[in-house]
C-alpha positions in Angstrom: -7.8 -14.7 -21.7 -9.6 -18.1 -20.9 -12.5 -18.9 -23.1 -13.2 -22.6 -22.5 -16.7 -24.0 -21.6 -17.2 -24.8 -18.1 -17.5 -28.5 -17.4 -17.9 -28.3 -13.6 -20.9 -30.1 -12.4 -23.1 -27.7 -10.3 -20.7 -24.8 -10.8 -21.5 -22.0 -8.5 -20.1 -19.2 -10.9 -21.9 -20.2 -14.0 -25.6 -20.5 -13.0 -25.5 -16.6 -12.4 -24.2 -16.0 -15.9 -23.4 -17.8 -19.1 -21.9 -21.2 -19.2 -18.1 -20.8 -19.2 -18.3 -17.5 -17.1 -16.0 -19.3 -14.5 -13.2 -19.7 -16.9 -12.6 -15.8 -17.6 -9.9 -14.2 -15.8 -9.8 -10.5 -14.4 -13.0 -10.4 -12.5 -14.4 -8.6 -9.3 -16.8 -11.1 -7.7 -19.3 -11.4 -4.8 -19.9 -14.5 -2.8 -23.2 -14.6 -0.9 -24.1 -16.9 1.9 -27.6 -18.3 1.3 -28.2 -19.0 4.9 -27.8 -15.5 6.3 -27.2 -13.3 3.3 -23.6 -12.0 4.5 -21.5 -11.3 1.6 -17.6 -11.1 0.5 -16.2 -9.2 -2.3 -13.0 -10.0 -4.0 -11.0 -9.8 -7.2 -8.7 -12.3 -9.1 -6.5 -12.0 -12.2 -6.9 -15.8 -12.6 -9.8 -17.6 -13.8 -12.9 -17.1 -11.5 -13.2 -20.8 -11.0 -9.7 -21.1 -9.7 -10.2 -18.4 -6.9 -13.8 -19.5 -6.1 -12.6 -23.1 -5.5 -10.1 -21.8 -3.1 -12.7 -20.0 -1.2 -14.8 -23.1 -1.1 -12.0 -25.3 0.0 -11.4 -22.7 3.0 -15.1 -23.1 3.8 -15.2 -26.9 3.6 -12.1 -27.2 6.0 -13.4 -24.4 8.2 -10.1 -22.5 7.9 -10.0 -19.5 10.1 -7.5 -18.0 7.8 -10.1 -17.7 5.0 -13.1 -15.5 5.0 -15.5 -18.4 4.3 -13.9 -20.6 6.8 -14.2 -17.8 9.4 -17.8 -17.2 8.6 -18.6 -20.8 9.0 -17.0 -21.1 12.3 -18.2 -17.9 13.6 -21.6 -17.3 12.1 -22.9 -20.8 11.6 -21.2 -22.7 14.6 -19.4 -25.0 12.2 -22.3 -25.9 10.2 -21.8 -25.9 6.4 -23.7 -23.4 4.1 -24.3 -23.0 0.5 -23.1 -19.9 -1.5 -24.1 -18.0 -4.5 -21.3 -16.2 -6.6 -22.1 -13.2 -8.7 -19.5 -11.7 -11.1 -19.7 -7.8 -10.5 -17.2 -6.6 -13.1 -14.4 -7.8 -15.6 -11.2 -5.7 -15.7 -8.0 -7.0 -17.0 -5.8 -4.3 -15.6 -4.7 -4.9 -12.0 -4.8 -1.3 -10.7 -8.2 -0.6 -12.2 -9.4 -4.1 -10.9 -8.1 -3.5 -7.3 -9.6 0.0 -7.5 -13.1 -1.5 -8.5 -12.8 -4.0 -5.8 -12.2 -1.3 -3.3 -15.3 0.8 -4.5 -17.5 -2.3 -4.3 -16.2 -3.2 -0.8 -17.0 0.5 0.3 -20.4 0.6 -1.5 -21.6 -2.8 -0.2 -20.1 -3.1 3.0 -19.6 -7.0 2.8 -19.5 -8.4 6.3 -17.2 -11.2 5.5 -14.3 -8.9 4.3 -11.8 -8.4 7.0 -11.1 -4.9 8.2 -7.4 -5.4 7.7 -8.0 -6.5 4.0 -9.9 -3.3 3.4 -7.1 -1.3 4.8 -4.6 -3.2 2.7 -6.6 -2.3 -0.4 -6.7 1.5 0.4 -3.0 1.5 1.3 -2.3 -0.2 -2.2 -4.4 2.5 -4.0 -3.1 5.5 -1.9 -0.4 6.5 -4.4 -3.3 7.1 -7.1 -5.2 9.4 -4.8 -3.5 12.3 -6.3 -4.7 11.6 -9.6 -8.4 12.1 -8.5 -7.9 15.8 -7.4 
């Protein structure tokens, strides 16, 4: 587990929680566009700051292979936008974390998540459906 204090200036993860929250791994998170309110829900086993940094890099470079890069190009005609990050849950176990991610995606219906991504998560979880009934 990562328990270091955040030293990132203007950290987008820590303002929503305690300083150093971005250094904790095993999280389900939500990124929200401050301009239009659209959301993205994801999960990571790594420290939150590492994954969020990748999302922000995709946005800055308008990479169409990334959710935020696509959002910038399609929704904002290439104009930059600010985001907020909210930690939704902490779960160290992979299967449980992916299940929580799928539940949050289903509950919130985030527009930045791709349909294929949601189907992929559902496929990964299908072996566990029998455990529910």
